[in-house]
C-alpha positions as CSV (number, residue, x, y, z in Angstrom):
1,M,115.5,103.3,113.4
2,P,116.9,104.9,109.9
3,R,115.3,103.3,107.1
4,F,116.4,102.9,103.7
5,Y,115.1,101.6,100.4
6,V,117.5,98.8,98.9
7,P,116.3,97.8,95.4
8,T,117.9,94.4,95.4
9,P,116.6,90.8,96.8
10,L,116.9,90.7,100.5
11,E,116.9,87.6,103.1
12,I,117.7,86.8,106.6
13,G,121.4,85.9,107.2
14,Q,122.2,88.0,104.0
15,Q,125.7,89.8,103.8
16,L,125.3,92.9,101.9
17,V,127.1,96.0,100.7
18,L,124.7,99.0,100.7
19,P,124.4,101.1,97.8
20,E,126.7,104.1,98.0
21,A,124.2,106.8,98.4
22,V,122.8,104.8,101.3
23,A,126.3,104.3,102.7
24,H,126.8,108.0,102.5
25,H,123.7,108.7,104.5
26,L,124.8,106.1,107.0
27,L,128.3,107.9,107.4
28,V,126.6,111.4,107.6
29,L,124.4,109.9,110.4
30,R,127.8,108.8,112.2
31,L,126.4,105.1,112.7
32,G,129.1,102.6,114.0
33,P,129.5,99.1,113.7
34,A,126.7,96.9,115.2
35,A,124.2,99.9,114.8
36,P,120.7,98.7,113.6
37,V,119.3,100.0,110.4
38,T,115.8,99.0,108.6
39,L,116.0,97.8,104.9
40,F,113.1,97.4,102.5
41,N,113.0,96.8,98.8
42,G,109.6,97.7,97.9
43,E,108.2,94.2,97.6
44,G,106.6,94.3,101.0
45,G,107.6,93.9,104.4
46,E,111.1,95.3,106.0
47,Y,114.3,93.8,107.5
48,T,116.1,94.7,110.3
49,A,120.1,94.9,109.8
50,T,123.2,95.6,111.6
51,I,126.1,97.4,110.3
52,S,129.1,94.9,110.0
53,S,131.7,96.9,108.4
54,I,132.6,100.6,107.6
55,E,135.2,101.8,105.0
56,K,135.3,105.0,103.0
57,K,132.2,105.1,101.2
58,R,131.6,101.7,101.8
59,V,129.2,100.1,104.4
60,G,128.5,96.5,104.8
61,V,125.5,94.9,107.0
62,E,124.0,91.5,107.8
63,I,120.3,91.2,107.8
64,K,119.0,89.5,111.0
65,T,115.2,89.8,111.1
66,F,112.1,90.2,108.7
67,S,108.6,91.8,109.3
68,P,105.7,91.8,107.1
69,R,104.4,95.1,108.5
70,E,102.6,97.2,105.8
71,A,101.5,100.5,105.8
72,E,99.6,100.8,102.6
73,L,95.9,101.9,102.1
74,P,93.4,99.2,101.6
75,Y,92.4,101.4,98.4
76,A,94.6,102.5,95.7
77,I,94.4,106.0,94.9
78,T,96.4,107.6,92.0
79,L,97.1,111.3,91.9
80,A,96.9,112.6,88.3
81,Q,98.6,115.9,88.9
82,A,99.0,118.5,86.2
83,L,102.5,120.0,86.2
84,P,102.6,123.1,88.7
85,E,105.4,126.0,88.6
86,S,108.8,125.7,89.9
87,S,109.4,122.7,92.3
88,K,106.0,122.5,93.7
89,L,105.5,118.9,92.5
90,D,108.4,117.8,94.6
91,W,106.4,118.9,97.6
92,I,103.1,117.5,96.3
93,I,104.7,114.0,95.7
94,E,106.6,114.0,98.9
95,K,103.3,114.7,101.0
96,A,101.0,112.5,98.5
97,V,103.3,109.5,99.4
98,E,103.0,110.4,103.0
99,L,99.3,110.1,102.8
100,G,99.5,106.9,101.0
101,V,98.9,107.4,97.4
102,A,99.5,104.5,95.3
103,A,100.6,106.1,91.9
104,I,101.5,109.5,90.7
105,Q,100.6,110.5,87.1
106,P,102.4,113.8,85.9
107,L,100.4,115.3,83.4
108,A,100.7,118.3,80.6
109,A,97.7,120.3,80.4
110,Q,96.8,123.5,78.4
111,R,97.4,125.9,81.0
112,C,100.5,124.3,82.5
113,V,103.4,127.1,82.7
114,V,106.0,124.4,83.0
115,R,106.8,122.7,79.4
116,L,109.4,119.9,79.5
117,N,111.0,118.4,76.5
118,N,112.0,114.6,76.4
119,E,115.3,115.2,77.9
120,R,114.3,117.4,80.7
121,A,111.4,115.3,81.5
122,E,113.7,112.3,81.7
123,K,115.6,114.1,84.1
124,K,112.8,115.1,86.1
125,Q,111.4,111.4,86.4
126,N,114.6,110.5,87.9
127,H,114.4,113.3,90.4
128,W,110.8,112.5,91.2
129,Q,111.5,109.0,91.6
130,A,114.2,110.0,94.1
131,V,111.8,112.3,96.0
132,I,109.1,109.2,96.3
133,V,111.9,106.9,97.8
134,A,113.0,109.4,100.3
135,A,109.4,110.1,101.4
136,A,108.6,106.3,101.5
137,E,111.7,105.9,104.0
138,Q,110.5,108.7,106.0
139,S,107.0,107.7,106.3
140,G,107.4,104.1,106.9
141,R,106.1,102.6,103.7
142,N,107.6,99.4,102.5
143,R,106.2,100.0,98.9
144,L,107.0,102.6,96.5
145,P,104.2,104.3,94.6
146,T,104.4,103.9,90.8
147,L,105.5,107.0,89.0
148,S,104.2,107.1,85.3
149,T,105.8,109.1,82.7
150,L,104.8,112.5,82.0
151,S,101.4,112.2,79.6
152,P,99.6,114.8,77.6
153,F,96.2,115.4,79.4
154,N,94.0,114.8,76.5
155,D,95.9,111.4,75.8
156,W,95.7,110.3,79.5
157,A,92.2,111.3,79.7
158,Q,91.1,109.1,76.7
159,Q,92.8,105.9,78.0
160,Q,90.4,103.4,79.5
161,D,91.1,101.6,82.9
162,L,89.1,100.1,85.8
163,H,89.3,103.1,88.2
164,K,86.9,105.6,88.9
165,R,88.2,109.0,87.9
166,I,87.3,112.0,89.9
167,L,87.7,115.4,88.4
168,L,88.2,118.1,91.2
169,S,86.9,121.4,89.8
170,P,84.8,124.4,91.1
171,R,82.2,123.7,88.4
172,G,81.5,120.5,90.5
173,E,78.1,120.3,91.7
174,Q,78.7,117.8,94.4
175,S,81.4,117.8,96.9
176,L,84.2,115.0,97.1
177,S,83.5,114.5,100.8
178,D,79.6,114.1,100.2
179,W,80.4,111.8,97.4
180,A,82.6,109.6,99.5
181,R,80.1,109.4,102.6
182,H,78.2,107.5,100.1
183,Q,80.5,105.2,98.4
184,P,82.5,102.2,99.6
185,P,86.4,102.4,99.7
186,Q,87.5,101.8,96.2
187,A,90.3,102.4,93.8
188,L,90.3,105.8,92.1
189,A,92.1,108.5,90.4
190,L,92.1,112.2,91.5
191,L,92.7,114.6,88.6
192,I,94.2,117.9,89.6
193,G,94.7,121.0,87.5
194,P,97.5,123.1,87.1
195,E,97.4,127.0,88.3
196,G,94.5,128.2,86.5
197,G,92.8,125.0,86.6
198,F,91.8,122.6,83.3
199,T,90.4,124.3,80.5
200,E,86.6,123.8,80.0
201,A,87.5,121.8,76.9
202,E,89.7,119.5,78.9
203,E,87.0,118.9,81.6
204,N,84.3,118.1,79.1
205,L,86.7,115.7,77.6
206,A,87.7,113.9,80.9
207,C,83.9,113.7,81.7
208,S,82.9,112.2,78.5
209,Q,85.1,109.6,79.0
210,G,83.7,108.6,82.4
211,A,85.3,111.1,84.9
212,L,83.2,112.7,87.8
213,M,83.3,116.1,88.2
214,L,83.2,117.0,92.0
215,S,84.3,120.1,94.0
216,M,86.3,120.7,97.3
217,G,83.9,123.1,98.7
218,P,83.3,126.7,98.2
219,R,87.0,127.8,98.7
220,I,89.1,127.7,95.7
221,L,92.2,125.7,96.7
222,R,95.7,126.1,95.0
223,T,97.0,123.0,92.8
224,E,99.5,122.3,95.4
225,T,96.5,122.0,97.9
226,A,93.8,120.1,96.2
227,G,95.1,117.1,95.6
228,L,96.4,116.6,99.2
229,A,93.5,117.9,100.8
230,A,91.3,115.4,98.7
231,L,93.7,112.4,99.9
232,A,93.5,113.6,103.5
233,A,89.6,114.0,103.2
234,I,88.9,110.6,101.5
235,N,91.5,108.7,104.3
236,A,89.4,110.4,107.1
237,I,86.0,109.4,105.6
238,W,86.9,105.8,104.4
239,G,88.5,105.2,107.8
240,E,92.2,105.2,107.2
241,M,92.9,108.1,109.6
């Protein structure tokens, strides 16, 4: 059944005109009257609705049932990803959402090739949010991961929060998998460097602020591989997969 994110209050019995982008998608799928669709608004659970009317660029539905089904991890993982080249971050975000990440924090690190001014950063922010929505629709999640605004690495590293921070680096003397096997499931943030990795000064700053430096094993992983491999490993070790 097609699933769509609709950022509006939903309730059983409601007659609703879908947002234009969702309506366009339904028209492309050639769904007709009475066809079922699943809607969610990010507040938890999902609704089954049926198409009640179809006009040019306008689709109406009637909400029939509600299910409290959730697909979230029992522990919140933040992916703090330094900006990679080209459109790699689109792919990283998409796959991270599929793997259950709770939040995504883009970082501007010293070795980042991509540099965004305020205008470009805002456009990218809107684009990345759309990637999150599409990935949540596809993967069956009923809540959207939080997307934070792009932050300089040094500024973000010095912020204080309650989550354990894991800095993945070839300099780490203990592997992430070995650490996770001896830890209870818990909220944490994974810090992933750009192509070329974080600088030694950036790593030292993060560790001075409480980050734990761990490795992903003897092989050097690309920036678009490291975070996703770490998410999959943690989920497997902590029993989610």
